[in-house]
SEPAKOL-223310 format. One record per residue (C-alpha): residue in one letter; x, y, z. Coordinates in steps of 0.5 Angstrom, whole numbers, padded with zeros to 4 digits, always signed. Layout:
// residues N
AXYZ...
//
This chain:
// residues 973
M+0057-0119-0069N+0059-0120-0063V+0065-0116-0059Y+0068-0120-0053T+0070-0116-0047T+0074-0122-0045Q+0078-0120-0051P+0083-0114-0053F+0076-0109-0057Q+0077-0101-0059V+0071-0096-0059V+0071-0092-0065Y+0066-0086-0068S+0064-0087-0075L+0061-0081-0080F+0056-0084-0084E+0051-0078-0088H+0043-0079-0087E+0038-0077-0092Y+0036-0073-0088L+0038-0071-0083G+0045-0069-0086Y+0052-0072-0083L+0051-0076-0076F+0057-0080-0072E+0055-0087-0070S+0059-0091-0064F+0062-0097-0065V+0066-0104-0061V+0071-0107-0066Q+0075-0113-0064V+0082-0112-0064N+0086-0118-0066S+0093-0121-0063K+0098-0115-0067G+0093-0110-0065Q+0089-0109-0071L+0082-0108-0072T+0078-0113-0074L+0072-0113-0078Q+0068-0116-0072H+0064-0110-0069Q+0057-0108-0066N+0054-0102-0064I+0054-0099-0057S+0049-0094-0054A+0048-0092-0047K+0044-0098-0046N+0050-0102-0046A+0056-0098-0045D+0057-0100-0039E+0059-0107-0041F+0065-0104-0044A+0066-0100-0039S+0073-0103-0038R+0076-0099-0044L+0072-0093-0045D+0074-0086-0041A+0069-0080-0038E+0069-0077-0045D+0067-0084-0049F+0060-0085-0044K+0059-0077-0046L+0060-0078-0054I+0056-0085-0053Q+0050-0081-0051L+0050-0075-0055I+0051-0079-0061D+0045-0083-0059Q+0040-0077-0058I+0042-0075-0065Q+0040-0083-0069Q+0033-0083-0073D+0029-0086-0068A+0031-0081-0062V+0029-0075-0067L+0023-0078-0069K+0021-0079-0062R+0023-0073-0060F+0020-0068-0065S+0014-0073-0068P+0007-0071-0064K+0004-0078-0067K+0008-0083-0062K+0007-0089-0067L+0009-0086-0074S+0014-0090-0077P+0021-0086-0079A+0020-0087-0086D+0012-0083-0086F+0015-0078-0081F+0021-0076-0085L+0018-0077-0092K+0012-0072-0089V+0017-0067-0085Y+0022-0066-0091D+0018-0067-0097P+0019-0062-0102E+0013-0058-0104K+0009-0060-0098G+0014-0061-0091D+0015-0058-0086K+0020-0052-0087A+0019-0049-0078L+0020-0056-0076Q+0026-0058-0082E+0029-0051-0078T+0029-0054-0071I+0031-0061-0072S+0037-0058-0076H+0039-0054-0070Y+0038-0059-0065V+0042-0064-0069Q+0047-0059-0071G+0048-0057-0065H+0050-0064-0062M+0054-0065-0068G+0058-0059-0066K+0060-0063-0058I+0061-0069-0061L+0067-0066-0066E+0069-0062-0060L+0070-0069-0055L+0073-0072-0061R+0078-0067-0061P+0084-0070-0058G+0085-0077-0061K+0079-0081-0061M+0079-0086-0067T+0074-0083-0071F+0073-0086-0079I+0068-0086-0085M+0063-0091-0085G+0063-0095-0091K+0057-0096-0096D+0056-0102-0093G+0056-0101-0086E+0063-0102-0084P+0064-0096-0080T+0072-0097-0080W+0072-0096-0087R+0076-0089-0088K+0080-0086-0082I+0080-0079-0082R+0083-0075-0077I+0081-0069-0073A+0086-0062-0073P+0088-0061-0066E+0089-0054-0068R+0084-0049-0070A+0084-0046-0078T+0082-0039-0079V+0078-0035-0084L+0079-0028-0087F+0074-0025-0091H+0075-0021-0097F+0071-0016-0101R+0074-0012-0107R+0069-0007-0109N+0070-0005-0116Q+0067+0000-0121D+0061-0004-0122N+0060-0009-0116T+0064-0012-0110H+0067-0019-0110Y+0066-0023-0104F+0071-0029-0103P+0074-0032-0096T+0081-0035-0095V+0082-0040-0090K+0089-0042-0086Y+0092-0048-0082G+0099-0047-0078G+0100-0040-0081E+0099-0044-0089K+0094-0042-0094L+0089-0048-0094E+0086-0049-0101F+0079-0052-0100Q+0074-0050-0106Y+0074-0055-0112K+0077-0060-0106N+0071-0064-0105A+0071-0061-0098T+0065-0062-0094L+0062-0058-0089I+0060-0063-0084C+0057-0059-0078H+0054-0052-0080E+0053-0049-0072P+0060-0048-0072A+0063-0049-0079W+0067-0056-0078L+0071-0058-0085M+0072-0064-0088L+0078-0063-0093N+0083-0070-0096D+0081-0074-0089T+0081-0069-0084V+0077-0065-0080Y+0077-0058-0079S+0075-0053-0074F+0075-0045-0073E+0076-0040-0069K+0071-0034-0067N+0066-0040-0068V+0065-0039-0076D+0057-0040-0079G+0058-0046-0084K+0053-0043-0088K+0059-0037-0089L+0063-0042-0093Q+0059-0047-0096P+0058-0043-0103F+0065-0043-0103L+0066-0050-0104N+0065-0051-0111K+0066-0043-0112K+0071-0038-0113F+0067-0032-0111I+0061-0028-0110V+0058-0022-0114V+0055-0017-0111P+0052-0012-0116R+0052-0004-0114S+0044-0004-0114V+0043-0008-0107E+0050-0005-0105E+0048-0001-0100N+0044-0006-0096Y+0048-0012-0097Y+0054-0007-0093Q+0049-0006-0087K+0046-0013-0087F+0052-0017-0088V+0059-0014-0089A+0058-0011-0082P+0055-0016-0078L+0062-0020-0081V+0067-0014-0080E+0064-0015-0072Q+0066-0022-0071F+0071-0024-0076D+0078-0021-0080V+0076-0018-0085Y+0080-0015-0092A+0077-0010-0096K+0080-0007-0102G+0075-0001-0105F+0073+0002-0098D+0075+0003-0091I+0074-0001-0084R+0077+0004-0079A+0079+0001-0072E+0076+0006-0067K+0077+0007-0059F+0074+0012-0054V+0073+0013-0047P+0066+0011-0046S+0062+0015-0043P+0055+0011-0038Y+0049+0013-0040L+0043+0010-0034T+0036+0011-0038F+0030+0009-0034S+0023+0008-0037E+0016+0005-0035I+0016-0002-0037A+0010-0001-0041A+0004-0008-0043E+0009-0011-0048A+0016-0013-0048P+0021-0007-0050A+0024-0010-0057A+0031-0010-0054F+0029-0017-0050A+0024-0019-0056T+0029-0026-0057R+0032-0025-0051N+0032-0031-0046E+0033-0026-0040A+0028-0022-0042P+0025-0017-0035A+0018-0020-0034Q+0012-0015-0036E+0010-0012-0030S+0006-0006-0029G+0008-0001-0024K+0016-0003-0025I+0022+0001-0028L+0027-0001-0032F+0034+0002-0031D+0039+0001-0038L+0045+0002-0037S+0048+0003-0044F+0056+0007-0046K+0057+0012-0051Y+0064+0011-0054G+0064+0018-0059D+0058+0019-0063H+0056+0012-0062M+0051+0008-0057V+0052+0002-0054E+0048-0002-0049T+0051-0007-0044R+0048-0013-0045E+0050-0013-0053A+0054-0020-0052K+0059-0017-0058R+0065-0013-0056V+0066-0010-0062S+0061-0005-0066V+0061-0004-0073S+0056+0003-0076V+0057+0004-0083E+0058+0011-0086K+0057+0012-0094T+0061+0017-0097P+0060+0021-0104E+0065+0016-0107S+0065+0009-0102Y+0063+0007-0095V+0067+0008-0090F+0066+0002-0083H+0067+0005-0077K+0069-0002-0072L+0068+0001-0065I+0072-0003-0060R+0070-0003-0053D+0074-0002-0048V+0071-0008-0043S+0075-0006-0037T+0072+0001-0036E+0065-0002-0037K+0066-0006-0031K+0068-0001-0026Y+0062+0003-0028V+0057-0003-0027K+0061-0005-0020E+0060+0002-0018L+0052+0001-0019N+0053-0005-0016K+0056-0002-0009R+0050+0003-0010A+0046-0003-0009L+0043-0003-0016E+0045-0010-0019V+0046-0009-0026K+0046-0016-0029N+0046-0016-0037G+0046-0008-0038Y+0039-0008-0035V+0036-0009-0028V+0028-0008-0025L+0025-0003-0020E+0018-0003-0016K+0017+0004-0018S+0017+0007-0011T+0024+0003-0011A+0027+0005-0017F+0025+0013-0016A+0028+0013-0008W+0035+0009-0011L+0035+0016-0015N+0033+0021-0010S+0038+0018-0006N+0044+0017-0012L+0043+0023-0017Q+0048+0027-0014G+0053+0022-0013L+0052+0019-0020E+0053+0025-0024E+0059+0027-0021M+0061+0020-0022G+0060+0021-0030F+0054+0018-0032K+0049+0022-0036V+0042+0020-0032Q+0035+0020-0037Q+0029+0017-0039S+0027+0014-0044R+0025+0018-0050G+0017+0017-0051N+0016+0013-0045G+0010+0016-0043K+0010+0020-0037N+0015+0025-0036Y+0018+0024-0029F+0021+0029-0023I+0029+0025-0021G+0031+0031-0018E+0031+0032-0010I+0025+0031-0005T+0025+0034+0002L+0019+0034+0007D+0018+0039+0013V+0013+0038+0018G+0011+0042+0024I+0006+0040+0030T+0004+0046+0034E-0002+0044+0040K-0007+0050+0040N-0013+0050+0045D-0016+0043+0044W-0012+0040+0038F-0006+0040+0035D-0005+0044+0028I-0001+0040+0023Y+0004+0044+0018G+0008+0042+0012T+0012+0043+0006V+0015+0039+0002R+0020+0040-0004F+0021+0038-0010G+0027+0041-0014E+0024+0047-0015F+0018+0046-0013T+0014+0048-0007I+0008+0044-0005P+0004+0044+0002F+0004+0037+0005I-0004+0037+0005R-0004+0037-0003L-0001+0029-0001K-0006+0028+0004N-0011+0023-0002H-0004+0019-0005I-0002+0017+0001L-0009+0015+0003T-0010+0012-0003K-0004+0010-0003N-0002+0013-0010N+0005+0015-0010E+0004+0020-0017F+0004+0027-0015V+0003+0030-0022L+0008+0037-0021P+0006+0044-0024N+0011+0043-0029G+0007+0036-0032Q+0013+0033-0029V+0011+0026-0024A+0014+0025-0018I+0015+0019-0014I+0012+0019-0007P+0018+0017-0002D+0015+0009-0001E+0017+0010+0007W+0012+0017+0006F+0006+0012+0007T+0008+0008+0012Q+0010+0014+0017Y+0005+0019+0015I-0002+0015+0013E-0004+0015+0020L-0003+0023+0021F-0007+0023+0015A-0012+0018+0017F-0014+0021+0023A-0013+0029+0021E-0019+0033+0020G-0019+0039+0015E-0018+0039+0007E-0016+0047+0007H-0012+0046+0013L-0010+0039+0018T-0011+0039+0025L-0010+0034+0030K-0015+0032+0035K-0011+0032+0042H-0013+0024+0044H-0008+0022+0038M-0002+0024+0042A+0001+0018+0041L+0002+0019+0034V+0004+0027+0036N+0009+0022+0040D+0012+0017+0035L+0012+0023+0030Q+0017+0027+0034N+0021+0021+0036G+0022+0018+0029N+0025+0026+0027L+0019+0026+0022A+0016+0033+0025T+0018+0039+0030V+0012+0039+0036T+0011+0045+0040M+0007+0043+0046S+0004+0046+0052R+0007+0044+0059K+0001+0041+0061L+0000+0036+0056E+0006+0033+0057K+0004+0030+0063L+0000+0025+0058R+0007+0022+0056E+0007+0018+0062F+0001+0016+0067D+0006+0017+0073T+0005+0024+0073I-0002+0023+0075E-0004+0028+0081D-0008+0024+0087Q-0015+0027+0088P-0019+0027+0094L-0026+0023+0094P-0033+0026+0095D-0035+0029+0102G-0041+0025+0100F-0038+0018+0098V-0039+0013+0103G-0033+0008+0105E-0026+0007+0102L-0022+0005+0096R-0017+0000+0095P-0010+0003+0093Y-0011+0000+0086Q-0018+0003+0086K-0015+0010+0088A-0011+0010+0082G-0017+0008+0078Y-0021+0014+0081N-0015+0019+0080W-0015+0016+0072L-0022+0019+0071H-0021+0026+0074F-0014+0025+0069V-0017+0024+0063Q-0023+0027+0065N-0019+0034+0065Y-0016+0033+0058K-0023+0032+0055F-0021+0025+0053G-0026+0019+0053G-0023+0013+0057C-0025+0006+0058L-0024+0003+0065A-0023-0004+0064D-0021-0008+0070D-0022-0015+0070M-0029-0017+0073G-0030-0016+0081L-0024-0011+0081G-0030-0006+0082K-0031-0001+0076T-0037+0001+0079V-0035+0004+0085Q-0030+0008+0082T-0035+0010+0077L-0040+0012+0083A-0034+0015+0087M-0032+0020+0080L-0041+0022+0079Q-0040+0025+0086H-0035+0028+0085R-0037+0031+0078K-0044+0033+0083E-0040+0036+0089N-0036+0040+0083G-0042+0044+0079A-0044+0039+0074E-0049+0042+0069S-0053+0037+0067A-0054+0030+0069S-0050+0023+0067L-0053+0017+0063L-0051+0011+0065V-0053+0005+0059M-0052-0002+0062P-0055-0009+0060T-0062-0009+0063S-0060-0014+0068L-0055-0009+0072V-0059-0003+0073Y-0061-0006+0080N-0054-0007+0082W-0052-0001+0080M-0057+0002+0084N-0055-0002+0090E-0049+0000+0089A-0050+0007+0088Q-0054+0007+0095K-0049+0004+0099F-0042+0008+0097T-0046+0015+0094P-0053+0015+0098N-0053+0022+0096L-0054+0022+0088R-0060+0023+0086I-0061+0017+0081L-0068+0016+0076N-0069+0009+0074Y-0070+0011+0066T-0073+0003+0064G-0080+0000+0063T-0085+0000+0059Y-0087+0006+0063R-0082+0011+0064D-0084+0018+0063K-0080+0019+0056N-0079+0027+0059V-0072+0029+0058E-0074+0036+0062L-0074+0031+0068F-0067+0030+0068S-0064+0036+0071D-0067+0034+0077Y-0063+0028+0078D-0056+0028+0078V-0054+0020+0075I-0060+0017+0069L-0060+0009+0069T-0062+0007+0063S-0061+0000+0058Y-0058-0001+0051G-0065-0003+0050I-0069+0005+0052V-0063+0008+0049R-0064+0005+0042L-0072+0006+0042D-0071+0013+0045A-0065+0015+0041D-0068+0021+0038L-0071+0024+0045L-0065+0023+0049Q-0060+0026+0043S-0065+0032+0045Y-0060+0032+0052Y-0054+0034+0053F-0050+0030+0058D-0045+0031+0063Y-0043+0025+0062I-0045+0018+0058I-0042+0012+0061L-0043+0005+0058D-0042+0000+0063E-0040-0007+0058S-0040-0003+0053Q-0037-0010+0049A-0045-0008+0047I-0043-0003+0042K-0037-0008+0039N-0042-0008+0032P-0041-0001+0030D-0047-0002+0024S-0051-0004+0030N-0057+0000+0032T-0056+0000+0038S-0048+0003+0037R-0051+0008+0032S-0056+0010+0037V-0051+0011+0043R-0046+0016+0038S-0051+0019+0037L-0052+0022+0044K-0049+0029+0046S-0045+0029+0053R-0038+0034+0055H-0034+0027+0057R-0035+0020+0055L-0033+0013+0059I-0034+0005+0058L-0033+0000+0062T-0032-0006+0060G-0028-0013+0063T-0027-0015+0056P-0026-0009+0051V-0024-0015+0046E-0028-0020+0045N-0029-0023+0037S-0025-0018+0033T-0021-0012+0034M-0026-0009+0030D-0030-0009+0037L-0024-0004+0039W-0025+0001+0033S-0033+0001+0035Q-0031+0003+0044M-0026+0006+0042S-0029+0011+0036F-0034+0012+0041I-0029+0014+0047N-0025+0019+0042P-0028+0019+0035G-0024+0019+0030L-0018+0017+0035L-0017+0010+0030G-0019+0013+0023N-0025+0011+0019Q-0027+0004+0020H-0024+0002+0012F-0018+0005+0014F-0018+0001+0021R-0020-0005+0018N-0014-0004+0012E-0009-0002+0017F-0009-0006+0023L-0015-0011+0023K-0012-0015+0017P-0005-0014+0019I-0007-0016+0026E-0012-0022+0025K-0010-0025+0018E-0002-0024+0018K+0000-0024+0026D+0003-0018+0024E+0007-0016+0031Q+0009-0009+0029K+0002-0007+0027T+0000-0010+0034R+0005-0006+0038R+0003+0001+0034L-0005+0000+0036H-0003-0001+0042A+0001+0005+0042L-0005+0009+0040I-0010+0006+0045K-0005+0006+0051P-0007+0013+0054F-0015+0011+0054I-0015+0004+0056L-0014+0003+0064R-0013-0005+0065R-0011-0008+0071H-0012-0016+0071K-0014-0019+0078S-0007-0022+0078Q-0003-0014+0078V-0007-0012+0085A-0007-0019+0089K-0003-0015+0095E-0009-0011+0095L-0015-0015+0096P-0017-0018+0101A-0018-0027+0102K-0025-0027+0100I-0029-0021+0096E-0037-0022+0096Q-0041-0018+0091T-0049-0019+0090S-0051-0019+0082F-0059-0017+0082C-0061-0019+0076K-0068-0017+0073M-0073-0022+0071T-0076-0023+0063E-0083-0020+0062E-0086-0028+0061Q-0082-0030+0068E-0085-0024+0071H-0092-0026+0069A-0091-0033+0071Y-0087-0031+0078E-0094-0027+0080E-0098-0031+0078T-0095-0037+0083K-0094-0031+0088S-0102-0029+0087Y-0105-0037+0088Y-0100-0038+0094R-0101-0031+0098N-0109-0032+0098K-0108-0040+0100I-0103-0039+0106L-0106-0032+0109T-0113-0036+0108S-0109-0042+0112L-0106-0037+0118E-0112-0034+0120E-0116-0041+0121N-0111-0046+0122G-0106-0043+0126P-0098-0042+0124G-0096-0049+0125N-0101-0052+0121T-0098-0047+0116Q-0091-0049+0115F-0091-0054+0110M-0095-0050+0105L-0091-0044+0106L-0084-0048+0105Q-0088-0051+0099G-0090-0044+0097L-0083-0040+0098T-0080-0046+0095K-0083-0045+0088L-0083-0038+0088R-0075-0038+0089Q-0075-0044+0084I-0079-0039+0079A-0074-0033+0080N-0068-0038+0078H-0072-0040+0072P-0079-0042+0070L-0077-0048+0067M-0076-0052+0074T-0083-0051+0076D-0087-0052+0069P-0083-0056+0063G-0087-0053+0058Y-0084-0046+0059E-0081-0043+0052G-0079-0036+0055E-0072-0033+0058S-0070-0033+0065G-0066-0026+0067K-0062-0030+0072L-0060-0035+0067K-0058-0030+0062E-0054-0026+0067V-0050-0032+0069L-0049-0035+0062R-0045-0027+0062M-0042-0027+0067T-0039-0034+0066K-0038-0033+0059N-0034-0026+0061I-0029-0030+0066V-0028-0036+0062G-0026-0031+0056K-0020-0028+0061G-0018-0036+0063H-0020-0036+0070K-0024-0041+0073V-0031-0041+0077L-0035-0045+0082I-0043-0045+0080F-0047-0048+0086S-0055-0049+0087Q-0060-0052+0091F-0064-0055+0086V-0060-0060+0081K-0066-0058+0076H-0063-0052+0076L-0055-0054+0074E-0059-0059+0068I-0062-0052+0065I-0054-0049+0066R-0051-0055+0063K-0056-0054+0057A-0054-0047+0056L-0046-0048+0057N-0046-0054+0051E-0050-0050+0046K-0045-0044+0047E-0039-0049+0047I-0036-0048+0055S-0033-0055+0057Y-0034-0056+0064T-0035-0062+0069Y-0041-0064+0073L-0042-0066+0081D-0049-0067+0085G-0051-0073+0089N-0052-0078+0083T-0045-0077+0082K-0040-0083+0082N-0033-0081+0080R-0032-0075+0084Q-0025-0076+0085E-0025-0076+0077Q-0029-0070+0076V-0026-0066+0082E-0017-0068+0079R-0020-0066+0071F-0022-0059+0074Q-0016-0057+0077T-0011-0060+0072D-0015-0059+0065E-0013-0052+0063S-0019-0052+0059I-0024-0053+0063Q-0027-0047+0067V-0033-0048+0069F-0035-0053+0075L-0043-0055+0076I-0044-0057+0083S-0051-0058+0088L-0050-0055+0094K-0052-0061+0098A-0046-0065+0094G-0041-0061+0093G-0042-0056+0099V-0037-0060+0104G-0030-0065+0103L-0028-0062+0096N-0021-0058+0095L-0023-0054+0088T-0017-0049+0089A-0017-0048+0082A-0022-0043+0082D-0023-0036+0083Y-0030-0034+0083V-0036-0037+0086F-0043-0037+0083I-0048-0038+0088L-0055-0038+0084D-0060-0039+0089P-0058-0036+0096W-0062-0038+0102W-0063-0038+0110N-0057-0040+0112P-0051-0037+0110A-0046-0043+0113V-0048-0047+0107E-0046-0041+0103A-0040-0040+0106Q-0038-0048+0107A-0039-0047+0099V-0035-0042+0097D-0029-0045+0102R-0028-0051+0096A-0024-0045+0093H-0022-0041+0099R-0018-0046+0102I-0010-0048+0104G-0007-0048+0097Q-0012-0042+0094Q-0006-0037+0091N-0011-0032+0089T-0017-0028+0091V-0023-0031+0091F-0029-0028+0088T-0036-0029+0091Y-0042-0027+0087K-0049-0029+0090F-0055-0028+0084I-0061-0025+0087T-0067-0024+0082K-0070-0017+0083D-0077-0016+0087T-0078-0024+0088V-0077-0028+0095E-0070-0028+0094E-0070-0021+0095K-0075-0021+0101I-0071-0026+0105L-0065-0021+0104A-0068-0016+0107L-0071-0020+0112Q-0064-0023+0114N-0062-0015+0116R-0067-0015+0120K-0066-0021+0124I-0058-0022+0123Q-0058-0026+0130L-0062-0031+0127V-0059-0032+0121T-0052-0032+0124D-0054-0037+0129L-0053-0045+0127I-0059-0047+0123S-0060-0054+0121T-0066-0054+0117D-0071-0049+0114E-0076-0052+0118T-0072-0048+0124V-0073-0042+0120I-0079-0043+0118K-0082-0043+0126S-0080-0037+0127L-0084-0033+0122T-0089-0028+0124K-0095-0027+0120E-0092-0020+0119D-0086-0023+0116I-0090-0028+0112D-0093-0022+0109S-0088-0019+0107L-0085-0025+0103L-0090-0026+0099S-0092-0018+0098
//
């Protein structure tokens, strides 16, 4: 029967009894007649249609309707039935079957429904129209009222000689409410709501309905003497805590004490403490954590803070009867103590707090004395496994300089115990914060020590006595600056703190030429690290003269009594460059080229030389032999060759012995931070700890976690031993153009191809000269020289089936990779398009981006613009003929001439593509000359015929015509 919203209506709430769910409410709207009376015209109202009747509903009505919807049988079925298609009848018959019913589910459903009924009744209290439903479903059969005030309950216990009588009395508005044998009904149990004579009463202190239910039709309950003690403990004591109790035959004594705070700590075990077993706020169970539990002692009684009850009752059995000690807690005082803990950064909630073990004991060490002065008793939970030390912890570390090392001494005081600091070494390195004291107690090492002293223990040597090498000066400084150690050192060592104090050193007499100011500073720095017996890393940009600085230092060693030869290790391709530079700047150095298949494997020869030049491959092969010689210096050029610490090359190099060590590199780090560890460990063993330590403490934090603090820390450790100048830093000291020659050694396959071709043309040309004269031999000579030049570049240029490598290509790629890695741009010129194609293919394989220009290129300007403006393109391949003039390529500051030839003017034009107006950087030019080929012979010929090569030469034929028989013989020898 529909209710019209255009006419007056009233929302009502109707109580009925469900067969299984107990008392429930339903919500209705009822039509109101012209006299304001409720009619029989009504309909159900639910959350689905409540908005239609919103004009006469308030906020409480909407809440009530929603709550009532949730306890109707269909809603209960939907919530608790695992089989969604089960009918209500089948569900309830199965769950509530007297014999086979699901008791646990019955309890769950009852708790759910009762909880909702309690909320509904509270919302009905303000005067909502409430009725009992008629048997015919009439919602307004009999009106009931909700008592506006709450009733009180007094529980009575009368102990007599044989038993104890127990019963409650109820009062409302100061008057006793007679409810026994009056057809009273409990319509809700959680908490109790009692319906009596059409009035529904609620109770103060949320009385459980189960405590009233037995007395609706019973005067009292008799408790036999045989179960009395258990009953008093389990039932009466909790009742006394929560409600008003009148006792006769035993005493209830209200007691008040000043609470004493107890802070108990325990290590969290694998299982939850029993105290948290049924509480939602139980702390997560994790190993390595400490639980602080705050409790208060009242007289002889201990009360846990997290207990919600404000009254605590204990039962004492006396010879004649019982005494119930009703302890009333001093909540305001308890809160003051909680606030004091919060002030000291111990955030206690619900009586407990969980901290990481290290944090917990650090807090205890800092606050124990203050807590005890405030009256706290701090103790460890009994039977909680380890017995932890909670006294004061202090540390005193001293560092004293000795001859070539630092002595480390230190003592730790755990209360009465004094422990040598070295005893904590393994604990710090393995990050084990538990240290067992002589009395068996476990002390927790402060968390900050693992950060502050892990490097000290990782770098220090010795098991009984700690020593630290002097190259760990940066670490010593940090410990001193952080007030973590007392340091005593000599005045001389103070120089290491600032490079500004490096003394100027005179150049050796045998050095030919001059050093630029920054090169002289580098030479002084090499002396600086040498004087302190440190290894050094000269890491200047390519082209800034690492070679000449090193040669000057080696000449100085020769003139100042070096007792043995120095070993210079490098890629094979650089051997001739070093020889050439040494001949130019230090001609008095006696140099042995210890390379090649036919080298004399006799280290006794080394004493006749000042410098031994060799390759990484030879060191790997001859490691056992070279280990027998004690070198003055071991110097590694392009030291990134030992970046893999586990490679045979690295192991072989590290096995050699010397007085001093030096590495030269433009790229200390190519792929990984581990590259740095390997090289620094060669020059200063132990500087960065072992590989495992370095990987965990630096590599992972820096590369995976982008830890800036670790990056700064690593930089501080290596800074004194690396001298690195970028080209931009020394730009003012550089001339506008710097030209260098890079000598490349042929591979064995390449050398074989070259010698075969040279022999063929030599015999042919010399025979033609004899028979036909110079004029008729020019073409053949030009053809032969061109073929030899091409093979000197790469034999693929003359033999498409060639499968070997080229020494020049390897060196060009090495230097290109170096330049690109530093963010520079390079122009690579060749006279041969075939040669550019080979370079092009190699760059593609290495995924290096480039632009390209030869005579067939249509979009010349587009290629130029891309190179000039696109930062990702750092290489420009250009044929000398197509790109020698008319291009402005000022983005480049490196120029490679791959195949120098007769006419230096053509090369100069190529260099001027980069070195012209608009160029703000110094331009470095490298000419690549293959050793022992016609290219090298042409350089020698130019030196002999200087006038010829400085004249304006327009063609190769001009040069060819001027060559004598002796010149040709020299070229082809």
